[in-house]
LOSE-222998 format. One record per residue (C-alpha): x negated, y, z; residue number from 1; residue in one letter. Coordinates in steps of 0.02 Angstrom, whole numbers. Layout:
PT      px      py      pz  seq  type
PT       X       Y       Z  NUM     A
...
This chain:
PT      px      py      pz  seq  type
PT       0       0       0    1     M
PT     -68     171     -48    2     A
PT    -134     295      79    3     D
PT     -79     471      37    4     Y
PT    -113     550     206    5     S
PT    -152     735     207    6     F
PT    -319     714     295    7     V
PT    -425     562     261    8     N
PT    -570     527     378    9     Q
PT    -635     380     276   10     D
PT    -789     440     184   11     R
PT    -765     308      50   12     S
PT    -605     395      -2   13     A
PT    -559     389    -184   14     G
PT    -614     271    -320   15     N
PT    -771     167    -308   16     H
PT    -856     275    -439   17     N
PT    -870     429    -327   18     T
PT    -968     337    -193   19     Q
PT   -1145     401    -184   20     G
PT   -1101     571    -257   21     L
PT   -1128     725    -150   22     P
PT    -955     802    -133   23     V
PT    -879     943     -32   24     H
PT    -809     907     141   25     E
PT    -637     967      88   26     E
PT    -643     852     -63   27     Y
PT    -649     705      58   28     H
PT    -506     777     159   29     N
PT    -388     811      14   30     H
PT    -428     690    -128   31     I
PT    -294     562     -87   32     R
PT    -164     696     -62   33     R
PT    -209     775    -230   34     W
PT    -187     607    -316   35     R
PT     -19     587    -231   36     F
PT      36     758    -295   37     Y
PT     -21     713    -472   38     N
PT      69     545    -469   39     A
PT     226     629    -400   40     S
PT     225     749    -546   41     Y
PT     185     621    -681   42     L
PT     303     486    -618   43     G
PT     323     329    -723   44     G
PT     184     201    -723   45     V
PT      65     318    -630   46     Q
PT     184     328    -482   47     Y
PT     215     140    -480   48     K
PT      28     105    -487   49     M
PT       6     213    -332   50     G
PT     116      90    -234   51     Q
PT     204     228    -136   52     Y
PT     348     112     -89   53     L
PT     351      57      93   54     T
PT     312    -127     108   55     K
PT     423    -236     218   56     Y
PT     352    -342     357   57     I
PT     312    -519     294   58     F
PT     351    -465     115   59     E
PT     243    -559     -10   60     S
PT     137    -466    -137   61     D
PT     241    -540    -280   62     A
PT     406    -481    -203   63     D
PT     331    -310    -167   64     Y
PT     269    -290    -346   65     T
PT     438    -345    -412   66     N
PT     528    -219    -300   67     R
PT     415     -79    -363   68     I
PT     455    -126    -543   69     A
PT     643    -122    -508   70     Q
PT     647      42    -410   71     T
PT     676     200    -514   72     P
PT     598     369    -475   73     L
PT     709     524    -479   74     D
PT     570     646    -524   75     N
PT     614     812    -441   76     H
PT     432     871    -434   77     C
PT     416     885    -623   78     K
PT     586     970    -636   79     A
PT     542    1102    -505   80     V
PT     373    1144    -581   81     I
PT     444    1158    -757   82     H
PT     584    1271    -696   83     I
PT     455    1386    -616   84     Y
PT     352    1383    -775   85     N
PT     500    1423    -887   86     S
PT     549    1573    -779   87     F
PT     370    1640    -771   88     L
PT     344    1632    -959   89     F
PT     519    1673   -1017   90     R
PT     444    1839   -1069   91     H
PT     264    1842   -1127   92     K
PT     141    1943   -1024   93     P
PT      87    2111   -1093   94     E
PT     -97    2107   -1140   95     R
PT    -200    2259   -1184   96     D
PT    -375    2204   -1235   97     F
PT    -447    2378   -1242   98     G
PT    -608    2389   -1343   99     S
PT    -599    2203   -1386  100     M
PT    -440    2228   -1489  101     T
PT    -462    2165   -1666  102     G
PT    -619    2064   -1633  103     M
PT    -625    1907   -1744  104     P
PT    -683    1804   -1595  105     E
PT    -533    1863   -1495  106     L
PT    -412    1818   -1634  107     E
PT    -488    1645   -1647  108     Q
PT    -482    1624   -1459  109     F
PT    -298    1671   -1449  110     L
PT    -257    1538   -1579  111     K
PT    -373    1403   -1509  112     D
PT    -426    1439   -1331  113     A
PT    -499    1272   -1279  114     D
PT    -573    1211   -1444  115     M
PT    -436    1079   -1443  116     D
PT    -303    1172   -1541  117     G
PT    -206    1249   -1398  118     R
PT    -161    1432   -1409  119     S
PT    -200    1546   -1262  120     W
PT     -16    1557   -1213  121     N
PT      -1    1367   -1209  122     S
PT    -163    1352   -1114  123     F
PT    -116    1476    -977  124     I
PT      52    1389    -956  125     Q
PT     -41    1225    -928  126     D
PT    -154    1314    -803  127     V
PT       1    1367    -707  128     N
PT      69    1189    -708  129     I
PT     -95    1113    -646  130     Q
PT    -115    1243    -509  131     S
PT      65    1213    -454  132     S
PT      33    1026    -442  133     I
PT    -131    1031    -346  134     F
PT    -121    1202    -265  135     G
PT    -265    1267    -369  136     H
PT    -369    1228    -522  137     C
PT    -526    1300    -601  138     C
PT    -545    1379    -772  139     V
PT    -723    1380    -840  140     L
PT    -766    1506    -975  141     V
PT    -913    1439   -1077  142     D
PT    -997    1476   -1243  143     R
PT   -1100    1360   -1353  144     P
PT   -1284    1399   -1368  145     E
PT   -1313    1498   -1527  146     T
PT   -1445    1441   -1649  147     Q
PT   -1405    1569   -1783  148     V
PT   -1479    1738   -1821  149     G
PT   -1330    1847   -1865  150     T
PT   -1154    1876   -1799  151     R
PT   -1082    1830   -1969  152     A
PT   -1160    1658   -1954  153     E
PT   -1087    1642   -1779  154     E
PT    -913    1681   -1845  155     L
PT    -935    1560   -1988  156     Q
PT    -985    1419   -1871  157     Q
PT    -852    1462   -1742  158     G
PT    -975    1503   -1603  159     I
PT    -873    1596   -1473  160     R
PT    -817    1579   -1292  161     P
PT    -691    1444   -1247  162     Y
PT    -605    1387   -1088  163     V
PT    -587    1220    -997  164     T
PT    -470    1169    -855  165     I
PT    -541    1071    -708  166     Y
PT    -418     998    -583  167     T
PT    -472     974    -401  168     P
PT    -501     788    -431  169     E
PT    -646     834    -545  170     N
PT    -716     979    -442  171     I
PT    -837     881    -334  172     L
PT    -925    1020    -240  173     D
PT    -923    1210    -230  174     W
PT    -989    1354    -128  175     S
PT    -934    1536    -110  176     F
PT   -1044    1673     -39  177     I
PT    -999    1847      18  178     R
PT   -1089    1983     -79  179     M
PT   -1155    2142       4  180     P
PT   -1001    2231     -62  181     S
PT    -891    2111      37  182     G
PT    -829    2019    -118  183     K
PT    -835    1829    -126  184     Y
PT    -922    1754    -277  185     E
PT    -947    1575    -330  186     L
PT   -1125    1524    -293  187     N
PT   -1122    1341    -343  188     Y
PT   -1000    1218    -422  189     V
PT   -1013    1037    -481  190     R
PT    -891     962    -607  191     F
PT    -858     782    -653  192     L
PT    -843     796    -842  193     E
PT    -743     636    -866  194     Q
PT    -592     585    -765  195     E
PT    -632     430    -667  196     E
PT    -532     269    -664  197     R
PT    -548     131    -535  198     S
PT    -554      -3    -670  199     Y
PT    -695      82    -767  200     Q
PT    -840      18    -664  201     Q
PT    -961       8    -811  202     D
PT    -931     184    -877  203     T
PT   -1065     317    -876  204     T
PT   -1000     483    -812  205     Y
PT   -1070     656    -838  206     Y
PT   -1089     787    -703  207     I
PT   -1114     970    -745  208     R
PT   -1182    1083    -608  209     T
PT   -1177    1272    -621  210     W
PT   -1281    1388    -514  211     T
PT   -1316    1571    -534  212     R
PT   -1485    1531    -613  213     D
PT   -1464    1371    -713  214     E
PT   -1345    1242    -788  215     I
PT   -1384    1059    -755  216     I
PT   -1310     911    -850  217     L
PT   -1331     740    -769  218     Q
PT   -1273     563    -805  219     S
PT   -1199     456    -668  220     Y
PT   -1192     267    -680  221     Y
PT   -1132     187    -517  222     P
PT   -1218      18    -542  223     K
PT   -1393      83    -573  224     K
PT   -1522      86    -433  225     S
PT   -1543     271    -471  226     K
PT   -1365     319    -520  227     P
PT   -1395     504    -557  228     I
PT   -1517     554    -695  229     E
PT   -1551     726    -769  230     D
PT   -1509     749    -952  231     I
PT   -1529     935    -978  232     E
PT   -1573    1092    -883  233     R
PT   -1554    1265    -955  234     K
PT   -1550    1444    -894  235     V
PT   -1384    1523    -852  236     N
PT   -1384    1677    -966  237     P
PT   -1247    1768    -868  238     L
PT   -1332    1761    -700  239     G
PT   -1169    1708    -618  240     R
PT   -1045    1566    -635  241     I
PT    -904    1601    -760  242     P
PT    -776    1497    -667  243     A
PT    -609    1563    -604  244     V
PT    -508    1484    -463  245     W
PT    -322    1493    -505  246     V
PT    -211    1474    -352  247     Y
PT     -28    1427    -341  248     A
PT     -26    1479    -159  249     N
PT    -177    1526     -54  250     R
PT    -230    1436     103  251     S
PT    -347    1487     245  252     P
PT    -483    1375     169  253     I
PT    -584    1458      30  254     K
PT    -569    1359    -130  255     G
PT    -416    1260     -74  256     I
PT    -240    1305    -129  257     G
PT     -70    1251     -66  258     V
PT      30    1147    -189  259     S
PT     208    1190    -235  260     D
PT     241    1005    -207  261     L
PT     171     999     -30  262     A
PT     339     959      49  263     D
PT     442     917    -105  264     I
PT     332     767    -148  265     S
PT     364     691      25  266     D
PT     552     716       6  267     A
PT     543     636    -166  268     Q
PT     448     488     -94  269     N
PT     583     470      41  270     F
PT     714     473     -97  271     L
PT     614     341    -192  272     Y
PT     620     225     -41  273     N
PT     807     256     -22  274     L
PT     834     199    -201  275     Y
PT     742      39    -158  276     A
PT     851      13      -3  277     E
PT    1010      43    -104  278     A
PT     954     -79    -238  279     E
PT     915    -213    -108  280     Q
PT    1081    -186     -19  281     L
PT    1182    -198    -180  282     I
PT    1086    -354    -232  283     R
PT    1114    -440     -64  284     L
PT    1298    -390     -59  285     T
PT    1334    -459    -233  286     N
PT    1223    -611    -209  287     H
PT    1242    -673     -30  288     P
PT    1126    -799      50  289     T
PT    1183    -980      66  290     L
PT    1131   -1070     226  291     V
PT    1129   -1260     210  292     K
PT    1039   -1416     268  293     T
PT     908   -1499     155  294     P
PT    1027   -1644     121  295     E
PT    1161   -1530      47  296     T
PT    1156   -1515    -142  297     Q
PT    1204   -1341    -206  298     A
PT    1180   -1240    -365  299     S
PT    1193   -1054    -403  300     A
PT    1314    -963    -515  301     G
PT    1502    -944    -534  302     A
PT    1600   -1102    -500  303     G
PT    1450   -1192    -425  304     A
PT    1484   -1358    -337  305     I
PT    1414   -1400    -165  306     I
PT    1393   -1584    -121  307     E
PT    1381   -1629      63  308     M
PT    1346   -1799     141  309     P
PT    1504   -1888     195  310     A
PT    1443   -1909     373  311     D
PT    1387   -1729     397  312     M
PT    1426   -1647     562  313     D
PT    1559   -1513     544  314     A
PT    1445   -1387     631  315     N
PT    1315   -1409     495  316     L
PT    1426   -1363     349  317     K
PT    1351   -1231     231  318     P
PT    1399   -1051     260  319     Y
PT    1360    -881     181  320     I
PT    1261    -736     253  321     L
PT    1322    -575     174  322     Q
PT    1275    -402     239  323     P
PT    1406    -269     258  324     S
PT    1413    -146     115  325     G
PT    1461      -2     230  326     Q
PT    1281      54     245  327     N
PT    1274      90      59  328     L
PT    1384     244      78  329     Q
PT    1270     310     215  330     A
PT    1118     285     103  331     I
PT    1203     378     -41  332     L
PT    1250     522      73  333     Q
PT    1071     531     137  334     T
PT    1009     538     -42  335     M
PT    1126     684     -80  336     D
PT    1066     777      74  337     E
PT     884     745      25  338     T
PT     913     818    -148  339     I
PT     992     971     -68  340     K
PT     841     989      47  341     S
PT     726     984    -106  342     I
PT     828    1124    -184  343     D
PT     815    1226     -23  344     R
PT     627    1202     -14  345     M
PT     608    1256    -195  346     A
PT     737    1398    -180  347     H
PT     828    1321    -328  348     L
PT     994    1272    -249  349     G
PT    1096    1387    -360  350     A
PT     990    1354    -514  351     V
PT     984    1164    -508  352     R
PT    1161    1135    -444  353     A
PT    1251    1006    -550  354     I
PT    1411    1022    -451  355     E
PT    1506    1162    -366  356     T
PT    1428    1198    -197  357     R
PT    1506    1299     -59  358     Q
PT    1389    1449     -56  359     M
PT    1442    1624     -11  360     S
PT    1390    1767    -122  361     G
PT    1269    1828      11  362     V
PT    1189    1656      28  363     A
PT    1170    1639    -159  364     M
PT    1097    1813    -175  365     Q
PT     975    1777     -32  366     S
PT     915    1620    -121  367     E
PT     890    1718    -282  368     F
PT     787    1846    -185  369     V
PT     677    1708    -112  370     L
PT     652    1630    -283  371     L
PT     612    1800    -357  372     D
PT     482    1831    -220  373     A
PT     401    1661    -249  374     K
PT     389    1687    -436  375     L
PT     324    1863    -409  376     N
PT     182    1795    -303  377     E
PT     140    1664    -434  378     K
PT     141    1797    -570  379     A
PT      19    1903    -469  380     K
PT    -100    1755    -448  381     N
PT     -94    1717    -634  382     L
PT    -120    1900    -679  383     E
PT    -273    1912    -567  384     L
PT    -346    1750    -635  385     A
PT    -317    1799    -817  386     E
PT    -402    1967    -793  387     E
PT    -554    1878    -720  388     Q
PT    -556    1757    -868  389     I
PT    -555    1901    -992  390     W
PT    -698    1984    -899  391     R
PT    -804    1827    -921  392     Y
PT    -750    1816   -1104  393     F
PT    -808    1995   -1133  394     A
PT    -969    1963   -1038  395     E
PT   -1012    1816   -1151  396     W
PT    -988    1937   -1298  397     Q
PT   -1102    2067   -1219  398     G
PT    -957    2184   -1183  399     M
PT    -857    2248   -1034  400     T
PT    -672    2210   -1020  401     F
PT    -578    2374   -1008  402     D
PT    -405    2308   -1047  403     G
PT    -257    2269    -937  404     E
PT    -148    2116    -910  405     I
PT      29    2138    -847  406     E
PT     142    1991    -801  407     Y
PT     330    2013    -773  408     P
PT     357    2042    -587  409     K
PT     546    2054    -577  410     A
PT     655    1911    -635  411     F
PT     829    1974    -585  412     H
PT     921    1809    -562  413     F
PT    1109    1827    -576  414     R
PT    1256    1708    -575  415     D
PT    1350    1767    -730  416     K
PT    1503    1658    -694  417     S
PT    1522    1733    -521  418     L
PT    1495    1912    -582  419     D
PT    1618    1893    -726  420     I
PT    1746    1814    -607  421     D
PT    1732    1965    -492  422     I
PT    1750    2085    -639  423     L
PT    1901    1987    -702  424     K
PT    1984    2004    -532  425     K
PT    1946    2191    -535  426     A
PT    2020    2208    -709  427     A
PT    2178    2113    -655  428     D
PT    2215    2251    -529  429     T
PT    2253    2367    -678  430     N
PT    2162    2521    -613  431     P
PT    2246    2685    -660  432     A
PT    2085    2780    -687  433     D
PT    2019    2749    -865  434     P
PT    1843    2779    -803  435     R
PT    1859    2625    -691  436     V
PT    1919    2522    -839  437     K
PT    1773    2584    -943  438     A
PT    1651    2542    -803  439     A
PT    1720    2364    -793  440     I
PT    1706    2343    -982  441     D
PT    1529    2412    -975  442     S
PT    1479    2287    -840  443     K
PT    1552    2142    -940  444     I
PT    1457    2196   -1095  445     L
PT    1300    2213    -991  446     D
PT    1318    2034    -929  447     L
PT    1341    1971   -1105  448     L
PT    1191    2073   -1161  449     G
PT    1076    1985   -1036  450     V
PT    1076    1836   -1155  451     D
PT     969    1891   -1301  452     E
PT    1053    1767   -1418  453     T
PT    1221    1853   -1396  454     L
PT    1218    2041   -1393  455     L
PT    1101    2186   -1366  456     K
PT    1197    2323   -1279  457     T
PT    1165    2507   -1257  458     T
PT    1281    2595   -1137  459     V
PT    1289    2784   -1147  460     N
PT    1402    2849   -1008  461     P
PT    1483    3016   -1049  462     N
PT    1591    3039    -898  463     I
PT    1661    3214    -874  464     Q
PT    1730    3237    -701  465     K
PT    1847    3379    -746  466     N
PT    1929    3304    -902  467     T
PT    1926    3122    -848  468     G
PT    1846    3068   -1012  469     A
PT    1796    2884   -1019  470     A
PT    1627    2809   -1058  471     A
PT    1570    2781   -1236  472     E
PT    1501    2607   -1263  473     V
PT    1400    2557   -1416  474     T
PT    1380    2371   -1450  475     V
PT    1241    2328   -1571  476     T
PT    1252    2156   -1650  477     G
PT    1141    2074   -1780  478     E
PT    1240    2127   -1932  479     D
PT    1343    2278   -1884  480     E
PT    1366    2418   -1758  481     D
PT    1532    2434   -1670  482     V
PT    1581    2588   -1572  483     E
PT    1714    2574   -1438  484     L
PT    1787    2735   -1373  485     E
PT    1921    2755   -1243  486     I
PT    2017    2913   -1273  487     E
PT    2043    3044   -1139  488     D
PT    2191    2995   -1033  489     A
PT    2257    3173   -1043  490     N
PT    2254    3184   -1234  491     S
């Protein structure tokens, strides 16, 4: 059974391949938890391979494996993270590149940021997903060594900066130092270039170490007497490490973030075990256990015949053990409450609701405010990280980044159905003042205009207190402009 405890004191934590590698103290403490977060997000085979299902006492390995295969996972972790991601990038960030605007290297980078075909927008969205899963991730800004003489040859060969994501599983060691100015800077970092697998015992791995002075590439083969061997050493041309820590939520420990799944993953695991209990209860209820003596001949299936010896004692007759199915309803109710608790932890109760829930307008608005605050904090972290990435990009090009990155900070969540229902009730009162009618119509058009696929509205109020003139509303559609005017009530 897997160990996904938050703190692991066993120094052999992780796969066999990491043994013998110098790693950070916090890497030992968090590695199993990070892998649990990753499996909780991925689901499927990765989650089943983690064996996160509680094993029964005296349960055989074969029965345990079979129960894992039959138990489904309701993956709330992936749903929550993708909802956050969709809200954050519903509107693209505003990017002003300053003096770098129009550079061919910049245009190439925006189209293919990681030399693997991903655009910068797709890459930064993946950065947000990985940081949400683990609590943080690292983005390294590197540039191939140039062996050409002119900038035109560099452009022709595609020599330019590129970025790479490293998740905490592959960040083996790191060190931050405080500069005289009071700012923290990365002083040392060690990356595992290839993701390790427990079944790949004969694979050679590559470790890249960055310091402020040099870059060291080493090979690591666990079965050799000397597992670590130097391959290449070269000077760090920047004089500092071009790696950016991207946090989902900050923690008191430098270099360690707090995952968005910190509590949700545990609730999902609890739900996963409840599914297993429900499956076992249904199976036992529909297929009860037959208790009989060895001499009694019985077969399974509908209409099965049981043959008993003629001289059998009446007290030894076969009988059925069948559990009560009343506990199933309690399990289902517990599952519903667990899902609601996940929604509360993620502040997504009103967003993810698939049924009508009894929530007051104040409670719903409070939840929207909490969700807005959480997304605002995530947007600030991404904005800060992206600005640092662009500084390193400019530094590799021999320039200084003088641009500005601006992420959306306000998300303005609204329940349109509730708002329209309130406006409908207000309209049903038949207000005598035409200005009130015009205001209701304006609000309805504004709600429709929130959806960009419907209408774009421009409301120009022209209310004259003395004459009682109503508002003039202009509705702009895709093909035509329609003007709605409500005449003066006195005319």
